[in-house]
C-alpha positions as CSV (number, residue, x, y, z in Angstrom):
1,X,24.6,5.4,-16.6
2,X,25.8,2.0,-15.1
3,X,23.8,-1.4,-16.4
4,X,21.3,-3.1,-13.6
5,X,23.8,-5.4,-12.3
6,X,26.2,-2.9,-11.2
7,X,23.5,-0.7,-10.0
8,X,22.3,-3.6,-7.6
9,X,25.8,-4.3,-6.4
10,X,26.1,-0.4,-5.5
11,X,23.1,-0.4,-3.3
12,X,23.9,-3.7,-1.9
13,X,27.3,-2.4,-0.6
14,X,25.9,1.2,0.4
15,X,23.1,-0.4,2.6
16,X,25.2,-3.0,3.8
17,X,27.9,-0.4,4.8
18,X,25.0,1.6,6.3
19,X,23.6,-0.6,8.6
20,X,23.1,-4.5,9.7
21,X,20.8,-6.1,7.4
22,X,18.6,-8.7,8.5
23,X,17.3,-10.1,5.1
24,X,18.1,-9.0,1.3
25,X,15.6,-10.0,-1.5
26,X,16.2,-9.2,-5.2
27,X,12.6,-8.5,-6.7
28,X,13.6,-8.4,-10.2
29,X,16.4,-6.7,-12.4
30,X,15.9,-3.4,-11.1
31,X,14.5,-3.7,-7.6
32,X,16.1,-5.2,-4.1
33,X,14.4,-5.0,-0.6
34,X,16.4,-4.9,2.5
35,X,14.9,-5.8,5.5
36,X,16.6,-3.6,8.6
37,X,16.1,-2.9,12.4
38,X,13.8,0.0,12.9
39,X,16.5,2.2,14.4
40,X,18.4,2.0,11.3
41,X,15.8,3.4,8.8
42,X,16.6,7.1,9.0
43,X,20.4,6.6,8.5
44,X,20.0,4.3,5.7
45,X,17.4,6.3,4.3
46,X,19.7,9.3,4.3
47,X,22.6,7.4,2.9
48,X,20.4,6.5,0.0
49,X,19.5,9.8,-0.7
50,X,22.8,11.1,-0.6
51,X,23.9,8.9,-3.1
52,X,21.2,9.6,-5.6
53,X,18.2,7.6,-4.5
54,X,16.2,11.2,-4.2
55,X,12.9,10.0,-5.2
56,X,10.6,8.6,-2.3
57,X,8.1,6.5,-4.3
58,X,5.9,5.4,-2.1
59,X,5.4,4.3,1.9
60,X,3.0,2.0,3.5
61,X,2.7,-0.7,5.9
62,X,1.6,-4.6,5.9
63,X,0.1,-5.9,8.8
64,X,1.6,-9.2,10.3
65,X,-1.1,-10.4,12.8
66,X,0.0,-13.5,13.5
67,X,3.8,-12.0,14.2
68,X,2.2,-9.2,16.2
69,X,4.0,-6.5,13.7
70,X,3.7,-4.1,11.2
71,X,6.2,-4.0,8.7
72,X,6.8,-0.4,7.3
73,X,7.9,-0.4,3.7
74,X,9.6,2.6,2.1
75,X,10.3,2.6,-1.5
76,X,13.0,4.9,-3.1
77,X,14.3,5.6,-6.8
78,X,17.4,6.9,-8.5
79,X,17.1,8.3,-11.9
80,X,20.4,8.0,-12.8
81,X,21.0,4.2,-11.5
82,X,17.2,3.1,-12.3
83,X,16.8,0.7,-9.5
84,X,14.0,0.9,-6.8
85,X,15.2,-0.1,-3.5
86,X,12.9,-1.1,-0.5
87,X,13.6,-0.5,2.8
88,X,11.8,-2.4,5.4
89,X,11.3,-2.4,9.1
90,X,9.5,-4.5,11.8
91,X,7.5,-2.3,14.3
92,X,5.6,-3.3,17.3
93,X,1.6,-4.1,16.7
94,X,0.4,-3.0,20.0
95,X,2.6,0.2,20.3
96,X,2.7,1.0,16.4
97,X,5.1,3.9,16.0
98,X,7.9,5.3,14.1
99,X,9.6,8.5,14.0
100,X,8.8,10.2,10.7
101,X,10.9,10.6,7.8
102,X,9.6,13.9,7.0
103,X,13.1,15.8,7.5
104,X,14.3,13.4,4.8
105,X,11.7,13.0,2.6
106,X,9.1,15.6,3.0
107,X,7.0,13.7,0.4
108,X,6.2,11.2,3.1
109,X,3.8,13.6,4.8
110,X,0.7,12.2,3.2
111,X,1.9,8.6,3.0
112,X,2.6,8.6,6.8
113,X,-1.0,10.0,7.3
114,X,-2.7,7.6,5.4
115,X,-0.4,4.6,7.3
116,X,-1.9,5.9,10.2
117,X,-5.2,6.2,9.3
118,X,-5.4,2.7,7.5
119,X,-3.1,0.9,10.3
120,X,-2.9,3.3,13.3
121,X,0.9,3.8,13.1
122,X,1.9,6.9,14.8
123,X,4.6,9.2,13.3
124,X,6.1,11.7,15.9
125,X,7.7,14.3,14.0
126,X,5.2,14.9,11.2
127,X,2.7,17.5,12.9
128,X,0.0,16.3,10.8
129,X,-0.1,12.5,10.7
130,X,-3.1,12.5,13.3
131,X,-5.3,14.6,10.6
132,X,-7.8,12.3,8.8
133,X,-6.8,12.2,4.9
134,X,-9.3,10.0,3.4
135,X,-11.8,8.4,6.3
136,X,-13.7,11.8,7.3
137,X,-15.3,10.9,10.6
138,X,-14.2,7.3,11.2
139,X,-14.7,6.1,14.4
140,X,-13.7,2.6,14.6
141,X,-10.0,0.3,14.3
142,X,-8.2,1.6,11.4
143,X,-9.6,-0.6,8.6
144,X,-6.7,-2.0,7.1
145,X,-5.5,-3.9,10.6
146,X,-6.3,-7.4,10.0
147,X,-8.7,-7.5,13.2
148,X,-10.9,-4.9,11.8
149,X,-14.2,-6.9,10.8
150,X,-15.9,-5.1,8.1
151,X,-19.1,-7.4,8.6
152,X,-19.5,-6.4,12.3
153,X,-18.7,-2.6,11.2
154,X,-21.5,-2.8,8.7
155,X,-23.9,-4.4,11.1
156,X,-23.0,-1.6,13.5
157,X,-23.2,1.4,11.0
158,X,-25.9,0.6,8.5
159,X,-29.6,-1.0,8.5
160,X,-30.1,-4.2,7.9
161,X,-32.0,-5.1,4.6
162,X,-33.7,-8.2,3.2
163,X,-33.0,-8.6,-0.5
164,X,-35.5,-10.6,-2.8
165,X,-33.9,-13.8,-4.5
166,X,-35.1,-12.2,-7.9
167,X,-34.6,-9.0,-8.7
168,X,-37.8,-7.2,-10.5
169,X,-38.4,-4.0,-12.3
170,X,-40.9,-1.7,-10.5
171,X,-41.4,0.6,-13.4
172,X,-43.1,-1.5,-15.9
173,X,-41.4,1.5,-18.7
174,X,-38.4,0.7,-17.5
175,X,-36.8,-1.6,-19.8
176,X,-33.2,-2.3,-19.0
177,X,-33.6,-6.1,-18.5
178,X,-34.7,-6.3,-22.0
179,X,-31.6,-4.3,-23.2
180,X,-29.3,-6.2,-21.3
181,X,-30.4,-9.5,-22.9
182,X,-30.1,-8.0,-26.4
183,X,-26.6,-6.5,-25.6
184,X,-25.9,-10.1,-24.5
185,X,-27.0,-11.6,-27.9
186,X,-25.2,-9.2,-30.1
187,X,-21.9,-9.6,-28.0
188,X,-22.4,-13.4,-28.2
189,X,-23.0,-13.0,-32.2
190,X,-19.7,-11.0,-32.6
191,X,-17.7,-13.3,-30.6
192,X,-19.0,-16.3,-32.3
193,X,-19.4,-14.7,-36.0
194,X,-23.0,-14.9,-36.2
195,X,-23.2,-18.6,-35.4
196,X,-25.5,-19.3,-32.6
197,X,-24.4,-21.6,-29.9
């Protein structure tokens, strides 16, 4: 096993030789991030996998609404040269589509489904990307997009309720408020060594 500095240099060399790099960021001594063009993602991930970065640890997206872009982030790991590598690429927010990396990393199947469900990104080449994974019956804008309004969604989907300013126990046999007060007194006594403050 090489030391982490040598591993980082090896990763920089591999990625720089595979494709033009827009930006490199060293997260820490065991993690590098590379921003590359969308068209180069498959080639760079293939080069990394063939060089030992065989584990896709994570894949997700970031919504940069002001730039009208989504950033796809792929995180791969090498067990022999312990360095996490992030491959980042920007895609258009108005037509969010990225060819699936399923042929390279089969484990991405569910990450792509999640990114589609929460951001609305299409992944042609993944036959299941459009199937709902978590949000069954969701019928609104994907909820992790920054233009999704959770208050408006809640107002449309759920009845409005008025809540009293003071909570009152309807059942007089329910002693939960008194028990909560007793627990606070005991906890305070333990914190202060029995001294009252």
